[in-house]
Structure formats: structure tokens, C-alpha cells
VOKE-796923 format. One record per residue (C-alpha): z, y, x. Coordinates in steps of 0.02 Angstrom, whole numbers, plus 50000, padded with zeros to 5 digits. Last residue first. Layout:
% residues N
ZYX;...
END
This chain:
% residues 435
548195355754309;549405351854451;550385336054502;549945337754686;548145343754679;547165345854841;545905359554806;544125360154864;543285377454861;541375377154864;540615387155007;539015376955028;539715369955191;541325366555100;540415355554974;539395346655104;540975343055208;541955337455054;540745323755000;542215313154934;542305297055029;542255280754934;543355267254866;544235252754956;543105238654897;542475230455061;541615213755039;541625202755195;540495187455214;540515170555302;542325169255353;543605157155426;545295165455446;546235173055589;548025179255566;548995190255682;550735193855626;551485210955576;551495206155391;549705200355402;548675209055537;546945202055510;545585193555616;543985188555525;542945173455570;541155166355582;540095180855648;541565191455701;542615204555619;544105213855686;545785221655634;545785219455444;547415224655363;548725214555272;550275218555166;549735205955031;548585191855076;548005184254912;547085167754903;545955165954748;545495150054654;547205142154686;547795141354505;549285152454546;548195164654638;546965165554493;548395168454374;549005183054479;547235189654485;547065188954295;548795196754260;548415211254380;546695213154301;547395214354126;548755226554184;547455238554261;547485240654447;548185254654557;549885247254591;549245230354648;550835225954744;551315222354925;550145235455000;548735233255130;547725221755022;546695206555076;545895195454945;545305178255002;543935169554905;543225152154935;541615154754832;541295144654674;539885157154640;540245163154466;542145161254439;542805163854617;541585177554656;541835186254491;543735185254513;543655193154685;542465206854628;543595210754480;545115212154596;544205223254722;543465234654588;545135236054497;546055242154650;546875232854791;545555231854927;544695219855047;543725204554985;543515190655115;542205177855067;542095159555130;540455153655054;540145141054915;538855151554827;538895168954896;537225173954820;537995169254651;539105184954654;537625196354631;537735214954669;539495216154746;539635232654842;540255238155013;539465224755124;539965216855290;538845201755329;537635213055421;538925216855558;539345235455568;541205232155546;541205225155721;542975231355755;543875237855601;543815255755540;543865249355362;542525261255297;542525272055141;540895270155043;539855285855022;539415288354839;541205284154790;541675300754711;540185299654597;538985313954592;538635324754441;538285340654542;537365352854430;536275365554524;535605382154464;534115393354489;533105379954577;531955377454729;531605359354774;531315350854943;530635333154954;530925314454986;532615311755072;533275326054968;533425344555000;533955356554865;533525374754898;534555386354788;534005403654735;535405416554711;534745426554860;534655411554978;535725395854951;535645378955038;535965361654971;535885346355076;535425327955088;535345321854909;534645304354891;533075299354794;532995280554745;532685286354564;531855302254509;532355304554327;531225310754191;531695310654006;530575301053885;531855302053742;531545284353679;531415276953856;533045284453920;533945280653757;533435262453775;533995262553954;535675269753905;535925255553780;535455242753914;536685250554034;538095248653906;537585230753865;537545226054051;539225234454090;540085224153953;540835234653817;542555239953765;542565255153650;540735256453603;539965266353458;538825277153564;538105290053444;536335296953449;535195298853600;534535316453584;536205322753664;537355307653676;538705306353541;540375298253577;541345282653528;542565278153666;542425270753837;543105256753943;541815246354041;542065227754040;541345219554199;540025205854160;539095207954323;540095217854452;540075237054427;538705245754527;537765251854371;539345261054314;539385270954477;537705278654438;537145273154263;535265273954291;534865267754467;535125271754652;535035288654739;534815298154575;533815314154558;533655324454400;532425339054387;532495351954251;531355365254176;532435368154020;531815364053845;533545363753768;533425345353715;532795341053889;534295349753972;535485340953852;534725323853894;534855328054080;536675333154059;537075316953969;536295306854111;537155316954244;538885314854168;538675296154129;537865292254295;536165299654336;536605310254492;536155327254559;535455338154422;534245352154475;534215366754354;533025380454299;531655373354407;530105379354499;530965395554541;530225412954520;530085409254334;531425421954281;531765418254097;533615418054136;534805403554157;536605407054104;536725400953925;535805384753964;536955382054115;538495382854005;537705370053885;537335359654039;539155359754086;539655354853907;538515339553907;538995333654080;540835336654038;540745326753874;539805312153958;541105311954099;542555311653972;541805296853882;541465287154040;543195289854117;542995296154296;543405314154265;544045320554434;542705333754465;541665321654568;541845309054424;541065320254295;540455337954306;540175350954441;539175367154428;538315378154560;537535394254496;538915405954559;539845397654704;541665397954647;541215382354546;540495382654369;541205369454250;541205382454102;543135382754104;543145386354290;542865374454436;543835370254598;543285354254681;544695341154667;545545332154807;547015321454740;548775322254815;550005307654808;551865310954823;552105326454715;550805319154596;548935319754575;547915328254443;548695336354287;548585336354094;549945347054018;550895340553866;552295349353764;551145359953657;552185356153500;550805347753398;550365334753526;548835324453470;547615333753583;548745331453732;548885312653695;547025310253680;546805315853862;545685301753918;546595300454082;546635281654119;548505279254113;548955261454161;549695266854328;551035277254239;551785262854136;553225271854051;552475289154048;553635300753956;554035306853778;555805313253728;557025307153601;558135297353718;556615287853779;554965289053682;553555279353763;551855282953837;550785269353923;551345255353805;549585249953750;548055260353796;547075271353677;548465284053669;548555292853500;550105283153446;551035287953607;550565306153587;551105306653402;552825299753452;553815313453364;554985315653511;555125334653487;554445339253660;554565358053699;556035358153821;555495340753876;553865347453948;552865331853971;551575328554113;550005319754060;548755310854173;547115313654270;546945301754414;547705285154471;549445287654401;550825283954529;552345274354463;551915255854489;553295252954617;553625235654541;555455240554513;554905257354440;553645249354322;554965236754268;556215250754239;554935259654130;554615244354025;556495241454004;556735259653952;555315258053826;556125242553750;557825250453743;557145266253658;556165255153536;557785246553484;558695263353466;557285270453361;557175255153250;559075254953223;559025273453175;557585270853057;558485256152976;560065266452957;559075280652879;558205268952758;559875261152710;560645278252679;559155283452573;559295267152472;561165269852446;561075288252400;559835286952255;560735273352155;562375280952209;561935297252119;561545287851961;563245279451969;564085296451993;563145303551844;563715288951737;565515292451786;566605281951898;
END
């Protein structure tokens, strides 16, 4: 063998070893991702909760940039050289995967072929089909805090461009809701010098403020208009609300709390917004409502009893009581754990399905551990039939079950204000895996 051939081998052998290692790594990762996907299918955890990616495998080059960009672990995996959701229910819809995809193979959609999601129709400026009415945040399908802040800011930027110097109205914009989207929009309106009014039926933070004490809120670093950058990724609800309150005081914005929207009427491009306190005339309206503003009811007999509530404010008020929590999402699981941990309540969790398909993996692990330790009793495949002063009657796997009870906490989401939207003429679309 010549000297040149030896030199060639010096280069070829390391390259061949690297290629073999890369091939082995890809095959191993492929098997792992396939196993994770099969586990999701077996557990029937295949329906994303909200906004999620759909992959065009004709365009996907299997580079894995989308998986690396995802803030959650093992949501996207490469199987046979193509990207796909391997734990669909863990997708929280932040859209980083789409931004990272260089081949244009990802479309973000709402709903699936099986489970539709009602979404008000808006254009790229967040304006509905009713000129002058805008929607941002959770009502428009963007429940993630960071995305809601972005939408609220961008929607207000669109409104700023649209409003004229016509002072026939008292306000340039009325903002409904002071959650992440409404709060960001209010700051942007203040920065632009608009004549704005913000009304909030409860307190600063909207839906976030209703989270159980100590709940971890998922977000990402993002700048608030006038308020500076939020550096949080995982943060307790109390710390996040405290940060917003500091921004609220520093910027001296005005928000009318404990004021609830009742109706919106339009007359010659002027909107009259009616609340439980007053009537306001405005050139534009930004709806930054939560999708759970009106709690969904069980439909059980005697649900109107005072012991039935739809939000957990303070777990300690249920000290030592028999509490039934109804629901299977993150809010129901977190409420059950908070009650068991902070009030030593005797907690029973009732869920109509046989698996917690809508909850985050951490919460599923925690509630399963709580069941094993005996701090929470779980009744899968159960529904509440009737409620009395001291008991609750349930249908549990087609058998009647009556349990001792002092309080019922219903955590089954809320009702989209579709009637009000339709009365105003806003189109509401049911998305079945559509953008």
C-alpha cells in the first residue's frame, strides 16, 4: 500500500466511523420516538388541546430543527426521517416549531378531524368581519401567556393605525378583559396616547388570576409595552401577577375592575358598550375575553346549591372537608392536589373519561402518585347525577355511587360567548384541523 493510500485511509476511516455513529443514533432515536408515539396512542392521548402543528411530509427534510425549538420535551419527534407529534396532548401551541422550520413544512391549526374547536374569525390584523371589532388572546384560541401578550400588543397596533381623529366618540377603543392580552393592549394604547377604557369583571390577570395558589404558569421571555421585558419561563402565578401589578402601578394605566360586559351594539360605525355599571361609546372594541368567563355547568340536579363552586380561591377554606372535584384537565388536577396538600381535605376527583388525556405530563404523574398514596381518590368514567346537602350521587361505570360530600368544585371549562358574538354579527368557525 502506497503512502498516498495510507493517508487516504487516515481520512476515510474517521469519516466512516462518524457516519456509522450518526446512523446508529438516528435509528436509536427513531425507535425511541416510535415507542413514545405508540404509548400515546395506547393511552388515547392523541388530541392536541388547542393550536398545534401539522407536518407536510412532502416538504419535511427531517432535520429536527422543529423538535429542538419546542419548549416542551418529546412533543415532536423524527420517525423514518419525517417530523410528527409523538405526544400530541403535551403541545401547548407556542408555534416555535413553525418558526424554526426552514422548509415550510409546518402549518399551525386548530382542532382535529375528531374534535372541533370554535374560533371567531379574524384577519391578519386581528379584526373580525365586523369592522372595528378586534379579538386577541384566549377568545381567539391563543391561551398561552406569551402568545396572548403578543396578540394583544399587535391588535392594538392595528387599532392605532385605524382610529381617526374624529372625536365624536368618548373613546378610541374599549378593551374588554385585563388578562395577558388585554393588559398588553392597554399598555400599548396608553403608550400611543389613545383615549382608551379597559374593563375587567374580576381582577388583573384575568384567567391567570383564577389559577390555584402556587400554580406554575408557563410563559417565555417577552417585552410588555411600557413595562419592560418579562424574563420568566416557569413562574408561580403569584409572582407573575405581582410583576404585572408593579407594571400597572408604574405605568399608571386605568382599568375598571369588577365591571362586566353585558352587550355591544353598533350604530353608524359607533359602538355602544354596555356593562353592569355604564354605557360607553367608542370607535373600536378589542375583545380580550377568556374562553372560560362563563363556567360550564354539570347539568346535575341541585347544582344551584351554595356548596357548588366553579373556582378554587383558597384551598384552606376546605380544611378537613369531603370535597368532590369534577373535571379531567389541568385545572381539575391542580385543584385536587392543592386541596389535598394545603387543606388536608378528603378529595375525590370525578372524570367522565378513563384517562387524563387533556392534562400535562407533570400533572398526570402527580395525580397518579396522589392516588397511589391515598391522598386523592379518582373515579374514572363517572358523571355527577345529583347533589344534596351532605352527599353526591354519581354514575360510576354504569353503577350508582353515593359519596359523603361537603363541597363540589366544578372544573370543566367555560362556555364561549358565542350568542353575544353572533348577535354582533361576528362569524364563529368550528375548526377541524384547519389554520
